[in-house]
N, CA, C and O atoms as a GROMACS GRO file, in nm:
protein
  368
    1MET      N    1   0.067  -0.111  -0.010
    1MET     CA    2  -0.004   0.007   0.027
    1MET      C    3   0.103   0.154  -0.025
    1MET      O    4   0.207   0.185   0.034
    2ASN      N    5   0.060   0.210  -0.118
    2ASN     CA    6   0.168   0.311  -0.087
    2ASN      C    7   0.071   0.463   0.005
    2ASN      O    8  -0.045   0.474   0.045
    3ARG      N    9   0.179   0.548   0.006
    3ARG     CA   10   0.112   0.658   0.121
    3ARG      C   11   0.013   0.704   0.060
    3ARG      O   12  -0.080   0.712   0.140
    4LYS      N   13  -0.017   0.741  -0.046
    4LYS     CA   14  -0.174   0.804  -0.092
    4LYS      C   15  -0.265   0.695  -0.059
    4LYS      O   16  -0.374   0.741  -0.022
    5ASP      N   17  -0.262   0.580  -0.059
    5ASP     CA   18  -0.369   0.487  -0.011
    5ASP      C   19  -0.397   0.457   0.097
    5ASP      O   20  -0.512   0.420   0.122
    6LEU      N   21  -0.301   0.466   0.192
    6LEU     CA   22  -0.303   0.500   0.338
    6LEU      C   23  -0.350   0.598   0.390
    6LEU      O   24  -0.394   0.592   0.504
    7ILE      N   25  -0.352   0.710   0.319
    7ILE     CA   26  -0.353   0.847   0.394
    7ILE      C   27  -0.566   0.855   0.329
    7ILE      O   28  -0.666   0.913   0.372
    8GLN      N   29  -0.542   0.778   0.230
    8GLN     CA   30  -0.713   0.781   0.185
    8GLN      C   31  -0.777   0.704   0.269
    8GLN      O   32  -0.890   0.738   0.304
    9SER      N   33  -0.713   0.572   0.323
    9SER     CA   34  -0.774   0.493   0.400
    9SER      C   35  -0.821   0.548   0.559
    9SER      O   36  -0.918   0.546   0.635
   10ALA      N   37  -0.710   0.587   0.552
   10ALA     CA   38  -0.753   0.667   0.716
   10ALA      C   39  -0.843   0.761   0.715
   10ALA      O   40  -0.913   0.758   0.816
   11ALA      N   41  -0.874   0.858   0.624
   11ALA     CA   42  -0.958   0.941   0.609
   11ALA      C   43  -1.093   0.896   0.594
   11ALA      O   44  -1.182   0.962   0.646
   12ALA      N   45  -1.120   0.795   0.532
   12ALA     CA   46  -1.213   0.708   0.504
   12ALA      C   47  -1.273   0.624   0.643
   12ALA      O   48  -1.390   0.594   0.671
   13ALA      N   49  -1.167   0.601   0.705
   13ALA     CA   50  -1.222   0.541   0.862
   13ALA      C   51  -1.267   0.684   0.944
   13ALA      O   52  -1.362   0.699   1.022
   14MET      N   53  -1.192   0.758   0.910
   14MET     CA   54  -1.244   0.867   1.011
   14MET      C   55  -1.361   0.887   1.000
   14MET      O   56  -1.437   0.860   1.093
   15LEU      N   57  -1.410   0.944   0.870
   15LEU     CA   58  -1.550   0.973   0.872
   15LEU      C   59  -1.626   0.870   0.861
   15LEU      O   60  -1.740   0.912   0.845
   16ALA      N   61  -1.624   0.727   0.860
   16ALA     CA   62  -1.705   0.642   0.914
   16ALA      C   63  -1.732   0.617   1.076
   16ALA      O   64  -1.837   0.575   1.126
   17LEU      N   65  -1.614   0.653   1.143
   17LEU     CA   66  -1.630   0.681   1.276
   17LEU      C   67  -1.701   0.782   1.286
   17LEU      O   68  -1.803   0.755   1.348
   18GLY      N   69  -1.696   0.891   1.253
   18GLY     CA   70  -1.769   1.029   1.264
   18GLY      C   71  -1.937   1.021   1.268
   18GLY      O   72  -2.004   1.066   1.361
   19ALA      N   73  -2.001   0.944   1.129
   19ALA     CA   74  -2.086   0.855   1.093
   19ALA      C   75  -2.172   0.795   1.201
   19ALA      O   76  -2.290   0.826   1.221
   20LEU      N   77  -2.124   0.734   1.248
   20LEU     CA   78  -2.157   0.628   1.361
   20LEU      C   79  -2.153   0.691   1.514
   20LEU      O   80  -2.202   0.621   1.602
   21GLY      N   81  -2.104   0.803   1.545
   21GLY     CA   82  -2.103   0.903   1.643
   21GLY      C   83  -2.015   0.838   1.742
   21GLY      O   84  -2.037   0.836   1.863
   22LEU      N   85  -1.887   0.769   1.667
   22LEU     CA   86  -1.771   0.723   1.769
   22LEU      C   87  -1.696   0.835   1.758
   22LEU      O   88  -1.617   0.819   1.851
   23VAL      N   89  -1.665   0.950   1.702
   23VAL     CA   90  -1.571   1.046   1.699
   23VAL      C   91  -1.703   1.158   1.738
   23VAL      O   92  -1.810   1.180   1.681
   24PRO      N   93  -1.641   1.215   1.856
   24PRO     CA   94  -1.776   1.341   1.890
   24PRO      C   95  -1.734   1.472   1.797
   24PRO      O   96  -1.623   1.506   1.757
   25ALA      N   97  -1.849   1.525   1.779
   25ALA     CA   98  -1.818   1.640   1.699
   25ALA      C   99  -1.813   1.722   1.829
   25ALA      O  100  -1.918   1.711   1.892
   26ALA      N  101  -1.734   1.791   1.878
   26ALA     CA  102  -1.686   1.869   1.975
   26ALA      C  103  -1.716   2.033   1.940
   26ALA      O  104  -1.763   2.123   2.010
   27HIS      N  105  -1.659   2.030   1.780
   27HIS     CA  106  -1.668   2.144   1.772
   27HIS      C  107  -1.817   2.181   1.686
   27HIS      O  108  -1.829   2.285   1.622
   28ALA      N  109  -1.915   2.087   1.696
   28ALA     CA  110  -2.025   2.135   1.651
   28ALA      C  111  -2.094   2.270   1.671
   28ALA      O  112  -2.061   2.333   1.771
   29ALA      N  113  -2.175   2.317   1.596
   29ALA     CA  114  -2.210   2.479   1.664
   29ALA      C  115  -2.277   2.464   1.752
   29ALA      O  116  -2.382   2.402   1.733
   30GLY      N  117  -2.242   2.519   1.898
   30GLY     CA  118  -2.331   2.528   2.026
   30GLY      C  119  -2.267   2.361   2.085
   30GLY      O  120  -2.335   2.264   2.119
   31MET      N  121  -2.158   2.371   2.083
   31MET     CA  122  -2.129   2.217   2.150
   31MET      C  123  -1.956   2.292   2.197
   31MET      O  124  -1.881   2.372   2.140
   32GLU      N  125  -1.950   2.222   2.320
   32GLU     CA  126  -1.798   2.222   2.360
   32GLU      C  127  -1.763   2.097   2.443
   32GLU      O  128  -1.846   2.012   2.476
   33LYS      N  129  -1.627   2.094   2.473
   33LYS     CA  130  -1.547   1.957   2.536
   33LYS      C  131  -1.562   2.034   2.708
   33LYS      O  132  -1.522   2.143   2.749
   34CYS      N  133  -1.615   1.954   2.756
   34CYS     CA  134  -1.610   2.005   2.898
   34CYS      C  135  -1.561   1.892   2.993
   34CYS      O  136  -1.628   1.796   3.030
   35PHE      N  137  -1.443   1.917   3.022
   35PHE     CA  138  -1.326   1.840   3.132
   35PHE      C  139  -1.394   1.840   3.277
   35PHE      O  140  -1.465   1.927   3.327
   36GLY      N  141  -1.336   1.674   3.350
   36GLY     CA  142  -1.381   1.655   3.468
   36GLY      C  143  -1.538   1.632   3.516
   36GLY      O  144  -1.564   1.649   3.635
   37ILE      N  145  -1.637   1.593   3.427
   37ILE     CA  146  -1.784   1.583   3.483
   37ILE      C  147  -1.802   1.420   3.445
   37ILE      O  148  -1.883   1.350   3.505
   38ALA      N  149  -1.726   1.374   3.350
   38ALA     CA  150  -1.747   1.226   3.276
   38ALA      C  151  -1.737   1.125   3.416
   38ALA      O  152  -1.654   1.120   3.506
   39GLU      N  153  -1.852   1.054   3.391
   39GLU     CA  154  -1.856   0.936   3.519
   39GLU      C  155  -1.747   0.839   3.428
   39GLU      O  156  -1.700   0.871   3.319
   40ALA      N  157  -1.721   0.715   3.500
   40ALA     CA  158  -1.653   0.620   3.476
   40ALA      C  159  -1.706   0.565   3.364
   40ALA      O  160  -1.828   0.572   3.370
   41GLY      N  161  -1.652   0.491   3.222
   41GLY     CA  162  -1.684   0.495   3.158
   41GLY      C  163  -1.802   0.580   3.062
   41GLY      O  164  -1.891   0.513   3.009
   42GLN      N  165  -1.800   0.659   3.052
   42GLN     CA  166  -1.918   0.781   2.995
   42GLN      C  167  -1.829   0.888   2.937
   42GLN      O  168  -1.896   0.979   2.889
   43ASN      N  169  -1.661   0.913   2.924
   43ASN     CA  170  -1.654   0.998   2.856
   43ASN      C  171  -1.603   0.991   2.708
   43ASN      O  172  -1.559   0.885   2.663
   44ASP      N  173  -1.610   1.115   2.627
   44ASP     CA  174  -1.654   1.107   2.506
   44ASP      C  175  -1.550   1.080   2.392
   44ASP      O  176  -1.582   1.057   2.275
   45CYS      N  177  -1.423   1.086   2.440
   45CYS     CA  178  -1.296   1.047   2.323
   45CYS      C  179  -1.152   1.050   2.414
   45CYS      O  180  -1.135   1.073   2.534
   46ALA      N  181  -1.075   1.022   2.325
   46ALA     CA  182  -0.944   0.991   2.399
   46ALA      C  183  -0.913   1.100   2.561
   46ALA      O  184  -0.975   1.205   2.576
   47SER      N  185  -0.828   1.058   2.647
   47SER     CA  186  -0.813   1.092   2.753
   47SER      C  187  -0.663   1.255   2.712
   47SER      O  188  -0.602   1.270   2.606
   48LEU      N  189  -0.651   1.338   2.835
   48LEU     CA  190  -0.545   1.412   2.806
   48LEU      C  191  -0.431   1.276   2.830
   48LEU      O  192  -0.464   1.162   2.863
   49GLY      N  193  -0.318   1.314   2.810
   49GLY     CA  194  -0.189   1.266   2.861
   49GLY      C  195  -0.200   1.156   2.819
   49GLY      O  196  -0.150   1.085   2.906
   50GLY      N  197  -0.244   1.077   2.715
   50GLY     CA  198  -0.283   0.947   2.658
   50GLY      C  199  -0.333   0.845   2.770
   50GLY      O  200  -0.270   0.742   2.746
   51LEU      N  201  -0.405   0.825   2.865
   51LEU     CA  202  -0.430   0.743   2.934
   51LEU      C  203  -0.524   0.624   2.865
   51LEU      O  204  -0.513   0.505   2.897
   52HIS      N  205  -0.604   0.667   2.780
   52HIS     CA  206  -0.678   0.572   2.714
   52HIS      C  207  -0.701   0.678   2.578
   52HIS      O  208  -0.693   0.800   2.576
   53SER      N  209  -0.743   0.553   2.432
   53SER     CA  210  -0.766   0.667   2.353
   53SER      C  211  -0.858   0.622   2.283
   53SER      O  212  -0.834   0.599   2.164
   54CYS      N  213  -1.006   0.593   2.342
   54CYS     CA  214  -1.110   0.577   2.293
   54CYS      C  215  -1.246   0.642   2.376
   54CYS      O  216  -1.213   0.674   2.491
   55LYS      N  217  -1.378   0.667   2.349
   55LYS     CA  218  -1.493   0.636   2.388
   55LYS      C  219  -1.501   0.549   2.486
   55LYS      O  220  -1.452   0.437   2.471
   56GLY      N  221  -1.580   0.594   2.628
   56GLY     CA  222  -1.606   0.469   2.692
   56GLY      C  223  -1.496   0.401   2.800
   56GLY      O  224  -1.514   0.315   2.886
   57GLN      N  225  -1.367   0.480   2.757
   57GLN     CA  226  -1.269   0.377   2.860
   57GLN      C  227  -1.204   0.462   2.947
   57GLN      O  228  -1.086   0.438   2.973
   58SER      N  229  -1.276   0.585   3.010
   58SER     CA  230  -1.252   0.637   3.171
   58SER      C  231  -1.244   0.526   3.269
   58SER      O  232  -1.328   0.436   3.259
   59SER      N  233  -1.156   0.520   3.362
   59SER     CA  234  -1.183   0.435   3.482
   59SER      C  235  -1.201   0.484   3.612
   59SER      O  236  -1.207   0.418   3.716
   60ALA      N  237  -1.212   0.658   3.590
   60ALA     CA  238  -1.222   0.704   3.718
   60ALA      C  239  -1.364   0.820   3.714
   60ALA      O  240  -1.399   0.882   3.614
   61ALA      N  241  -1.412   0.825   3.813
   61ALA     CA  242  -1.512   0.951   3.758
   61ALA      C  243  -1.450   1.048   3.790
   61ALA      O  244  -1.354   1.046   3.866
   62ARG      N  245  -1.514   1.182   3.714
   62ARG     CA  246  -1.491   1.359   3.680
   62ARG      C  247  -1.332   1.338   3.715
   62ARG      O  248  -1.287   1.394   3.815
   63SER      N  249  -1.260   1.271   3.646
   63SER     CA  250  -1.114   1.291   3.646
   63SER      C  251  -1.092   1.381   3.518
   63SER      O  252  -1.129   1.348   3.405
   64PRO      N  253  -1.014   1.521   3.554
   64PRO     CA  254  -0.999   1.614   3.455
   64PRO      C  255  -0.953   1.554   3.334
   64PRO      O  256  -0.982   1.613   3.230
   65ALA      N  257  -0.893   1.459   3.328
   65ALA     CA  258  -0.812   1.402   3.217
   65ALA      C  259  -0.952   1.372   3.078
   65ALA      O  260  -0.955   1.375   2.955
   66ASP      N  261  -1.058   1.344   3.196
   66ASP     CA  262  -1.166   1.296   3.063
   66ASP      C  263  -1.255   1.395   3.050
   66ASP      O  264  -1.274   1.479   3.138
   67PHE      N  265  -1.340   1.390   2.899
   67PHE     CA  266  -1.405   1.482   2.896
   67PHE      C  267  -1.556   1.429   2.802
   67PHE      O  268  -1.554   1.334   2.725
   68ARG      N  269  -1.680   1.515   2.832
   68ARG     CA  270  -1.806   1.520   2.745
   68ARG      C  271  -1.837   1.630   2.672
   68ARG      O  272  -1.825   1.749   2.700
   69VAL      N  273  -1.877   1.577   2.578
   69VAL     CA  274  -1.932   1.736   2.476
   69VAL      C  275  -2.065   1.744   2.496
   69VAL      O  276  -2.154   1.662   2.477
   70VAL      N  277  -2.069   1.905   2.555
   70VAL     CA  278  -2.180   1.955   2.628
   70VAL      C  279  -2.267   2.062   2.543
   70VAL      O  280  -2.216   2.089   2.434
   71ALA      N  281  -2.358   2.110   2.566
   71ALA     CA  282  -2.384   2.231   2.483
   71ALA      C  283  -2.314   2.349   2.528
   71ALA      O  284  -2.268   2.331   2.641
   72ALA      N  285  -2.292   2.453   2.484
   72ALA     CA  286  -2.176   2.540   2.507
   72ALA      C  287  -2.234   2.590   2.582
   72ALA      O  288  -2.356   2.591   2.562
   73GLY      N  289  -2.180   2.660   2.712
   73GLY     CA  290  -2.221   2.776   2.818
   73GLY      C  291  -2.263   2.674   2.965
   73GLY      O  292  -2.281   2.718   3.078
   74THR      N  293  -2.272   2.544   2.928
   74THR     CA  294  -2.328   2.470   3.018
   74THR      C  295  -2.211   2.436   3.117
   74THR      O  296  -2.232   2.440   3.238
   75CYS      N  297  -2.092   2.404   3.069
   75CYS     CA  298  -2.037   2.340   3.116
   75CYS      C  299  -1.979   2.368   3.284
   75CYS      O  300  -1.964   2.285   3.374
   76GLY      N  301  -1.956   2.515   3.283
   76GLY     CA  302  -1.934   2.535   3.413
   76GLY      C  303  -2.065   2.538   3.532
   76GLY      O  304  -2.044   2.545   3.653
   77GLN      N  305  -2.155   2.533   3.489
   77GLN     CA  306  -2.249   2.517   3.552
   77GLN      C  307  -2.283   2.354   3.593
   77GLN      O  308  -2.382   2.326   3.660
   78MET      N  309  -2.203   2.269   3.552
   78MET     CA  310  -2.184   2.122   3.607
   78MET      C  311  -2.061   2.071   3.662
   78MET      O  312  -2.037   1.953   3.689
   79GLY      N  313  -1.982   2.175   3.678
   79GLY     CA  314  -1.865   2.214   3.787
   79GLY      C  315  -1.754   2.160   3.696
   79GLY      O  316  -1.653   2.116   3.751
   80GLY      N  317  -1.766   2.157   3.523
   80GLY     CA  318  -1.629   2.120   3.491
   80GLY      C  319  -1.550   2.205   3.439
   80GLY      O  320  -1.541   2.293   3.524
   81MET      N  321  -1.476   2.238   3.336
   81MET     CA  322  -1.341   2.306   3.313
   81MET      C  323  -1.325   2.281   3.162
   81MET      O  324  -1.372   2.192   3.090
   82ASN      N  325  -1.248   2.382   3.136
   82ASN     CA  326  -1.212   2.361   2.958
   82ASN      C  327  -1.101   2.327   2.945
   82ASN      O  328  -1.040   2.306   3.049
   83GLU      N  329  -1.044   2.311   2.842
   83GLU     CA  330  -0.909   2.199   2.847
   83GLU      C  331  -0.781   2.304   2.913
   83GLU      O  332  -0.682   2.266   2.976
   84ALA      N  333  -0.804   2.396   2.888
   84ALA     CA  334  -0.659   2.482   2.917
   84ALA      C  335  -0.677   2.456   3.108
   84ALA      O  336  -0.576   2.418   3.168
   85ASP      N  337  -0.775   2.474   3.170
   85ASP     CA  338  -0.776   2.462   3.298
   85ASP      C  339  -0.765   2.308   3.345
   85ASP      O  340  -0.732   2.286   3.462
   86ALA      N  341  -0.793   2.196   3.252
   86ALA     CA  342  -0.790   2.089   3.299
   86ALA      C  343  -0.616   2.043   3.261
   86ALA      O  344  -0.551   1.970   3.336
   87ARG      N  345  -0.571   2.088   3.159
   87ARG     CA  346  -0.426   2.053   3.136
   87ARG      C  347  -0.362   2.112   3.268
   87ARG      O  348  -0.269   2.052   3.323
   88THR      N  349  -0.406   2.217   3.313
   88THR     CA  350  -0.324   2.273   3.458
   88THR      C  351  -0.350   2.182   3.567
   88THR      O  352  -0.265   2.130   3.639
   89LYS      N  353  -0.469   2.170   3.573
   89LYS     CA  354  -0.508   2.077   3.666
   89LYS      C  355  -0.450   1.932   3.661
   89LYS      O  356  -0.390   1.878   3.754
   90PHE      N  357  -0.474   1.885   3.558
   90PHE     CA  358  -0.387   1.695   3.522
   90PHE      C  359  -0.284   1.716   3.511
   90PHE      O  360  -0.218   1.631   3.570
   91GLY      N  361  -0.205   1.812   3.446
   91GLY     CA  362  -0.068   1.810   3.407
   91GLY      C  363  -0.068   1.823   3.211
   91GLY      O  364  -0.166   1.845   3.139
   92PRO      N  365   0.044   1.805   3.179
   92PRO     CA  366   0.066   1.782   3.047
   92PRO      C  367   0.008   1.717   2.952
   92PRO      O  368   0.057   1.717   2.839
   0.00000   0.00000   0.00000
């Protein structure tokens, strides 16, 4: 498989995962990532720092490394934080 085929395959896979809802639309209109609110096993995607790489793999409730995608403007009301604050609390 040449490089062009590999890139096309990867792009097709990402599109398919997005269509299945396995890749969150964090930048969809009116939505934002909210860190520190996900219950164990209820995160929307990979964690900060690479502790896991997929949806539903968080092992601790309310970890600052894990996020849920929520309606814009509601994160603070849920006790969550933005990515910059989560990185400060969690680490690099």
